[in-house]
C-alpha positions as CSV (number, residue, x, y, z in Angstrom):
1,X,79.7,-41.7,98.0
2,X,82.9,-42.5,100.0
3,X,83.0,-42.8,103.8
4,X,85.2,-39.8,104.0
5,X,82.7,-37.7,102.0
6,X,79.9,-38.9,104.4
7,X,82.0,-37.9,107.4
8,X,82.8,-34.5,105.8
9,X,79.1,-34.0,105.2
10,X,78.5,-34.8,108.9
11,X,80.8,-31.9,109.7
12,X,78.8,-29.6,107.4
13,X,75.6,-30.6,109.1
14,X,76.9,-28.9,112.3
15,X,78.0,-25.7,110.5
16,X,74.5,-24.1,110.0
17,X,73.3,-24.6,113.6
18,X,76.7,-23.4,114.8
19,X,76.5,-20.4,112.6
20,X,73.0,-19.5,113.9
21,X,73.9,-20.1,117.5
22,X,77.1,-18.0,117.1
23,X,75.1,-15.2,115.5
24,X,72.6,-15.3,118.5
25,X,75.5,-15.2,121.0
26,X,77.3,-12.3,119.1
27,X,74.0,-10.4,118.9
28,X,73.4,-10.8,122.6
29,X,76.9,-9.7,123.4
30,X,76.5,-6.6,121.3
31,X,73.2,-5.6,123.0
32,X,74.9,-2.8,125.0
33,X,76.9,-1.6,122.0
34,X,75.9,0.5,119.0
35,X,77.6,-2.0,116.8
36,X,75.6,-4.6,114.8
37,X,76.8,-8.1,114.0
38,X,77.5,-6.9,110.5
39,X,79.6,-4.0,111.6
40,X,81.4,-6.3,114.0
41,X,82.3,-8.6,111.1
42,X,83.5,-5.6,109.1
43,X,85.7,-4.4,111.9
44,X,87.2,-7.9,112.3
45,X,87.9,-8.2,108.6
46,X,89.8,-4.9,108.6
47,X,91.6,-5.8,111.8
48,X,92.8,-9.1,110.4
49,X,93.5,-8.1,106.8
50,X,94.2,-4.4,107.1
51,X,92.7,-1.5,105.2
52,X,90.8,-2.7,102.1
53,X,88.3,-1.4,99.5
54,X,84.7,-2.4,99.8
55,X,84.8,-5.0,97.0
56,X,87.7,-6.8,98.6
57,X,85.9,-6.8,102.0
58,X,82.9,-8.2,100.2
59,X,84.9,-11.0,98.7
60,X,86.4,-11.8,102.2
61,X,83.0,-12.0,103.8
62,X,81.3,-13.6,100.7
63,X,78.8,-10.7,100.7
64,X,77.7,-8.4,97.9
65,X,79.5,-5.0,97.6
66,X,76.2,-3.2,98.3
67,X,75.8,-4.9,101.6
68,X,79.4,-4.1,102.6
69,X,78.9,-0.5,101.6
70,X,75.9,-0.2,103.9
71,X,78.0,-1.7,106.8
72,X,80.9,0.8,106.0
73,X,78.4,3.7,106.0
74,X,77.1,2.5,109.4
75,X,80.7,2.2,110.8
76,X,81.6,5.6,109.3
77,X,78.6,7.2,111.1
78,X,79.9,5.7,114.4
79,X,83.4,6.8,113.8
80,X,84.7,3.3,113.8
81,X,86.2,3.4,110.3
82,X,87.6,6.0,107.9
83,X,88.2,6.0,104.2
84,X,91.3,7.2,102.3
85,X,92.9,7.1,99.0
86,X,93.6,3.8,97.3
87,X,96.7,3.8,95.2
88,X,95.5,0.8,93.3
89,X,92.0,2.3,92.3
90,X,90.9,5.9,92.1
91,X,87.2,5.3,92.8
92,X,87.4,2.6,95.4
93,X,88.8,4.1,98.6
94,X,90.5,2.0,101.3
95,X,88.5,1.5,104.5
96,X,90.6,1.4,107.6
97,X,89.9,1.2,111.4
98,X,90.0,4.3,113.4
99,X,91.4,4.2,116.9
100,X,87.8,4.0,118.2
101,X,87.1,1.1,115.8
102,X,90.2,-0.8,116.8
103,X,89.4,-0.3,120.5
104,X,85.8,-1.3,120.0
105,X,86.8,-4.5,118.1
106,X,89.4,-5.4,120.7
107,X,87.0,-4.9,123.6
108,X,84.3,-7.1,121.8
109,X,86.8,-9.7,120.7
110,X,88.3,-10.1,124.2
111,X,84.9,-10.7,125.7
112,X,84.2,-13.3,123.0
113,X,87.5,-15.1,123.8
114,X,86.7,-15.1,127.5
115,X,83.4,-16.8,126.7
116,X,85.1,-19.4,124.4
117,X,87.8,-20.2,127.0
118,X,85.3,-22.3,129.0
119,X,84.5,-24.4,125.9
120,X,88.2,-24.7,124.9
121,X,89.1,-25.9,128.4
122,X,87.2,-29.1,127.7
123,X,88.8,-29.9,124.4
124,X,92.1,-31.3,123.4
125,X,94.2,-28.5,121.7
126,X,95.2,-30.9,118.9
127,X,91.5,-31.5,118.2
128,X,91.0,-27.7,117.9
129,X,93.9,-27.5,115.4
130,X,92.4,-30.4,113.4
131,X,89.0,-28.7,113.4
132,X,90.4,-25.5,112.1
133,X,92.3,-27.4,109.4
134,X,89.1,-29.3,108.3
135,X,86.9,-26.2,108.3
136,X,89.6,-24.3,106.3
137,X,89.6,-27.1,103.7
138,X,85.8,-27.2,103.6
139,X,85.7,-23.4,103.1
140,X,88.3,-23.5,100.4
141,X,86.7,-26.4,98.6
142,X,83.1,-25.0,98.7
143,X,84.5,-21.7,97.6
144,X,86.0,-23.4,94.6
145,X,82.7,-25.2,93.9
146,X,80.7,-21.9,94.0
147,X,83.2,-19.6,92.4
148,X,80.8,-18.8,89.5
149,X,77.7,-18.3,91.7
150,X,77.0,-14.8,92.9
151,X,77.0,-14.3,96.7
152,X,73.7,-14.6,98.6
153,X,72.4,-11.1,99.4
154,X,72.1,-11.9,103.1
155,X,72.4,-9.1,105.5
156,X,74.8,-9.3,108.5
157,X,73.4,-6.3,110.1
């Protein structure tokens, strides 16, 4: 194994604990909301990528369509998303944010950014850019390595 591969593996070793700690922080921040971590991820995906059908959202989040459908159903019940016709597919409606959904995500995300500001203050901005670049390359590469493996049926909610 090359030294670069070992260093990249060292980065991966931080991903799982970071993921778990981030999930804990998000869950705690949502304690006063009716929104679960999974619904929050759904709202962000639609906010960033625009209206999309359930299968496309599942691919973005690397989650099975059935899990995403449950999250959409939860968000529909809360009035955070709405569905509408999909010109590309008759039976797979587009899921879009409602004004309430957009406002909820913006409120939650602004609070997250305020919390992250204290961490960012201690870092070199160029290091942050490099970290994003490395994590993007890792995500792309691991996605390619696992393209023929079905997603883990892990719940976000």
